[in-house]
C-alpha positions in Angstrom: -8.0 1.0 23.1 -7.9 4.8 22.8 -11.6 5.1 23.8 -11.1 2.9 26.8 -8.0 4.8 27.8 -9.9 8.1 27.6 -12.8 6.7 29.6 -10.4 5.6 32.3 -8.8 9.0 32.3 -12.1 10.8 32.6 -13.3 8.5 35.4 -10.1 9.2 37.2 -10.2 12.9 36.8 -13.8 13.1 37.8 -13.2 10.8 40.8 -16.3 9.0 39.8 -15.2 5.5 40.1 -11.5 4.4 40.6 -12.5 0.7 40.2 -14.1 1.3 36.8 -11.2 3.5 35.8 -8.7 0.8 36.6 -10.7 -1.8 34.8 -10.9 0.4 31.7 -7.1 1.1 31.9 -6.3 -2.6 32.2 -8.5 -3.4 29.2 -6.6 -0.6 27.2 -3.2 -2.0 28.3 -4.2 -5.4 26.9 -5.5 -4.0 23.6 -2.3 -1.9 23.1 -0.2 -4.9 23.9 -2.0 -7.0 21.4 -1.4 -4.4 18.6 2.2 -3.9 19.6 2.0 -0.3 20.9 4.5 -0.9 23.7 5.0 2.8 24.4 1.3 3.3 25.2 1.3 0.0 27.2 4.1 1.4 29.3 2.4 4.8 29.8 -0.9 3.1 30.8 0.9 0.8 33.3 2.2 3.9 35.1 -1.3 5.5 35.1 -2.9 2.2 36.3 -0.3 2.0 39.1 -1.3 5.6 40.2 -5.0 4.5 40.3 -4.1 1.5 42.5 -1.8 3.7 44.7 -4.7 6.2 45.2 -6.9 3.3 46.2 -4.4 2.2 48.8 -3.5 -1.1 46.9 0.3 -1.1 47.2 0.8 -4.6 45.9 -1.1 -4.0 42.7 0.4 -0.6 42.1 3.9 -2.1 42.4 3.0 -5.0 40.1 2.0 -2.5 37.4 5.1 -0.6 37.7 7.2 -3.8 37.6 5.5 -4.9 34.4 6.0 -1.5 32.9 9.7 -1.6 33.9 10.1 -5.0 32.3 8.4 -3.8 29.0 10.4 -0.6 29.0 13.6 -2.7 29.3 12.5 -5.0 26.5 12.0 -2.2 24.0 14.9 0.1 25.4 12.4 2.9 26.3 14.5 5.1 28.5 11.6 7.5 29.2 9.5 4.6 30.2 12.3 3.3 32.5 12.5 6.6 34.2 8.8 6.8 34.6 8.5 3.4 36.2 11.5 4.0 38.5 10.1 7.3 39.7 6.7 5.7 40.2 8.3 3.0 42.4 10.2 5.7 44.4 6.9 7.5 45.0 5.1 4.4 45.9 7.7 3.4 48.4 7.6 6.9 49.9 3.9 6.9 50.1 3.7 3.5 51.7 6.9 3.8 53.8 8.5 0.8 52.2 
């Protein structure tokens, strides 16, 4: 999971391939979810949302934030809650929603 997350991050930073970066991030989310690392899952949902947002995919970006918000609520992660809410505010501002 860590290696996939790092690969996604490097692809994002280099601008090499947003689609591949998203795919690697989504795989990382699933792996972290399976092992019960909810904090990392929440963080990656925010990052994945940003990748969708940069690609102009509002609906998918919002979906990732909503899933992250739900998970943050389930585990009482206040930092995660704030991150998801600020991500939603930015997404709405960027897309005029």
